[in-house]
C-alpha positions in Angstrom: 77.9 -85.6 -26.9 79.3 -88.1 -24.4 77.8 -91.6 -24.1 75.8 -92.1 -20.9 77.4 -94.4 -18.3 75.7 -97.8 -18.6 74.7 -97.7 -14.9 73.2 -94.2 -15.1 69.6 -95.2 -15.3 68.7 -95.1 -11.6 65.4 -93.5 -10.7 66.1 -90.0 -9.5 64.9 -89.9 -5.9 64.3 -91.9 -2.7 61.0 -93.3 -1.8 59.2 -94.4 1.4 60.7 -93.5 4.7 63.9 -92.4 3.1 62.1 -89.8 1.0 60.5 -88.4 4.2 64.0 -88.1 5.7 65.3 -86.3 2.6 62.4 -83.9 2.8 63.3 -83.1 6.4 66.9 -82.1 5.4 66.6 -79.6 2.5 67.9 -76.5 4.3 71.6 -75.6 4.1 73.7 -76.7 7.1 77.4 -76.8 7.8 77.4 -80.4 6.7 76.1 -81.3 3.2 75.8 -85.0 2.3 76.0 -85.8 -1.4 74.4 -89.2 -1.7 72.5 -91.6 -4.1 69.5 -93.2 -2.4 70.4 -96.6 -3.8 74.0 -96.6 -2.7 74.9 -98.7 0.4 78.1 -96.8 1.0 76.2 -93.5 1.0 73.7 -95.0 3.5 76.5 -95.6 6.0 77.0 -91.8 6.3 73.3 -91.1 6.2 72.7 -93.6 9.1 75.4 -91.9 11.1 74.0 -88.4 10.7 70.6 -89.7 11.7 72.0 -91.7 14.7 73.9 -88.8 16.0 71.4 -86.0 15.4 73.9 -83.9 13.5 72.2 -81.2 11.4 72.8 -81.8 7.7 71.6 -81.0 4.2 70.9 -83.9 1.9 71.6 -83.6 -1.8 70.7 -86.4 -4.2 73.2 -86.9 -7.0 73.6 -89.4 -9.7 77.4 -90.0 -9.7 77.3 -91.3 -13.3 76.1 -87.9 -14.6 79.3 -86.2 -13.3 77.7 -82.9 -12.3 80.5 -80.2 -12.2 80.1 -79.2 -8.5 80.0 -82.8 -7.3 83.0 -83.7 -9.4 84.9 -80.7 -7.9 84.2 -82.1 -4.4 85.1 -85.7 -5.4 87.0 -86.0 -8.7 86.6 -89.8 -8.5 82.9 -89.3 -9.0 81.9 -91.6 -6.1 79.2 -91.3 -3.5 79.1 -90.5 -0.7 80.8 -87.2 -0.5 80.3 -84.4 2.0 81.1 -80.8 2.5 81.9 -79.4 5.9 82.1 -75.6 6.1 83.1 -75.7 2.4 85.7 -78.4 2.8 85.4 -81.7 0.8 85.2 -85.1 2.4 85.1 -88.5 0.7 85.1 -92.2 1.6 82.1 -93.5 3.6 83.9 -94.8 6.7 86.3 -91.8 6.8 83.3 -89.5 6.8 81.7 -91.5 9.6 84.8 -91.2 11.7 85.1 -87.5 10.9 81.6 -86.9 12.2 82.5 -88.6 15.4 85.5 -86.3 15.8 83.9 -83.1 14.6 80.7 -83.4 16.7 81.8 -84.7 20.1 78.8 -83.2 21.9 76.3 -85.1 19.7 75.2 -88.4 21.2 75.0 -91.4 20.8 78.5 -92.0 19.6 79.3 -94.7 17.1 82.8 -95.3 18.6 83.3 -96.3 22.3 84.9 -93.9 24.7 87.2 -96.6 26.0 90.4 -96.6 23.9 90.8 -100.4 23.8 87.1 -100.9 22.7 87.5 -98.0 20.3 90.5 -99.7 18.6 88.7 -103.0 18.5 85.7 -101.4 16.8 88.0 -99.9 14.2 89.7 -103.3 13.6 86.4 -105.1 13.1 84.9 -102.4 11.0 87.9 -102.7 8.7 87.6 -106.5 8.6 83.9 -106.4 7.9 84.5 -103.9 5.1 87.2 -106.0 3.5 85.6 -109.5 3.9 81.8 -109.4 4.2 81.2 -106.6 1.8 83.2 -107.9 -1.1 81.7 -111.3 -0.6 78.2 -109.7 -0.7 79.0 -108.1 -4.0 80.5 -111.2 -5.5 77.5 -113.2 -4.6 75.0 -110.7 -6.1 77.0 -110.7 -9.3 77.2 -114.6 -9.4 74.7 -115.4 -12.2 72.8 -118.7 -12.2 74.8 -120.0 -15.2 77.3 -121.7 -12.9 75.6 -123.3 -9.9 78.9 -124.4 -8.4 80.4 -121.0 -8.6 77.2 -119.4 -7.1 77.3 -122.0 -4.2 81.0 -121.1 -3.6 80.1 -117.4 -3.4 77.4 -118.1 -0.9 79.8 -120.0 1.3 82.3 -117.2 1.0 79.7 -114.8 2.4 78.5 -117.3 5.1 82.1 -117.9 6.2 82.8 -114.1 6.4 79.8 -113.5 8.6 80.4 -116.5 10.8 84.0 -115.3 11.5 82.6 -111.9 12.3 80.0 -113.2 14.7 82.6 -115.3 16.5 84.0 -112.0 17.7 80.7 -110.3 18.4 79.3 -109.7 21.9 77.4 -112.9 22.8 74.3 -111.1 24.1 74.2 -108.4 21.4 72.1 -107.0 20.0 74.9 -105.2 18.1 78.5 -106.2 17.4 79.9 -104.6 20.6 76.8 -105.4 22.6 74.4 -102.6 23.5 76.2 -99.9 21.6 75.5 -99.4 17.9 78.9 -98.8 16.5 80.9 -98.3 13.2 80.9 -102.1 12.7 77.1 -102.0 12.5 77.2 -98.8 10.4 79.5 -100.6 7.9 77.2 -103.7 7.6 73.7 -102.4 8.0 73.1 -101.2 4.4 74.2 -104.6 3.1 72.0 -106.5 5.6 69.1 -104.3 4.6 69.7 -105.3 1.0 70.2 -109.0 1.6 66.6 -109.7 0.4 68.1 -109.3 -3.1 70.4 -112.3 -2.3 67.5 -114.3 -0.8 65.3 -113.7 -3.8 67.9 -114.4 -6.5 71.0 -116.2 -5.0 69.6 -118.8 -2.6 71.0 -116.9 0.4 69.5 -117.7 3.8 70.6 -115.8 7.0 70.1 -119.0 9.0 72.9 -120.7 7.1 75.3 -118.2 8.7 74.1 -119.1 12.2 71.6 -118.0 14.8 73.7 -115.1 16.1 73.8 -113.7 12.6 70.0 -114.0 12.3 69.5 -112.0 15.5 72.2 -109.5 14.6 70.8 -108.9 11.1 67.3 -108.4 12.4 68.5 -105.9 14.9 70.3 -103.9 12.2 67.5 -103.8 9.7 65.0 -102.8 12.5 67.2 -99.9 13.7 65.3 -96.6 13.2 68.2 -94.9 11.4 68.5 -97.8 9.0 64.8 -97.9 8.2 64.5 -94.2 7.8 67.3 -94.0 5.2 66.1 -97.0 3.2 63.8 -96.7 0.1 61.0 -99.1 -0.9 62.2 -102.6 -1.5 60.9 -102.8 -5.0 62.9 -99.8 -6.0 66.0 -101.2 -4.3 65.5 -104.5 -6.1 65.4 -102.8 -9.5 68.6 -100.9 -8.7 70.4 -104.2 -8.6 69.3 -105.5 -12.0 72.6 -104.9 -13.6 74.5 -106.5 -10.7 72.3 -109.6 -10.9 73.1 -110.0 -14.6 76.8 -109.3 -13.8 76.8 -106.3 -16.1 77.2 -103.5 -13.5 80.1 -101.1 -14.3 80.3 -99.3 -11.0 83.8 -98.9 -9.5 82.8 -101.3 -6.7 81.5 -103.9 -9.2 84.6 -103.7 -11.4 86.9 -104.1 -8.4 85.2 -106.9 -6.6 84.6 -108.8 -9.8 88.3 -109.3 -10.3 89.1 -109.7 -6.6 90.6 -106.2 -6.0 90.0 -104.0 -3.0 87.6 -101.1 -3.3 
């Protein structure tokens, strides 16, 4: 009998508004989303499906249990994954862009129609994913044993979001202005979870600047974000092993040693 993965003990289903959204998407559709309610990467795809009104079926999976059909779809065993007409899709932002291409008649879009603005959105989505997100994970895993190291991780995150906001539309509310885009999709799940950092790592949105405060509020209040997010107490519990720097997810292992994920 195989030894359970050390991070496998997540509660089995979403709660709150997210559970209601799950219950509204149980019927088979040409898109099936394989997700874990606690995973911010999976929430990116879930947000996009809700934003764009694309019919989909939601299937909750625990990636650490390595269920055979899920592993056949994504041999790396990571969420999210999706099936489109029986074809497998992986990687959160790749799936987000796929949905943009596969469903052009569904609005609103998460990429601008203008080619220059579209390219800019892709660039800043990539930068956010490679700077802010790793800094977020490194801070959540920075235990209180070393105050100086924890302060350095906070400043790394603040610096990342300040640099991002320097390029954001001045009047907002979103990165590109009025349009909710892939930049916002990439960041919204982490903004929604930053109460974990505030409670345990001394993080304050205001330290990153007033524009970040307004932007973060707009993201967490977005309907698609709220309706794909479980109760905060459950989310907090899901980060217990990150807060003790014991998490063994692929993201945790990569970011802990400064590698890309």
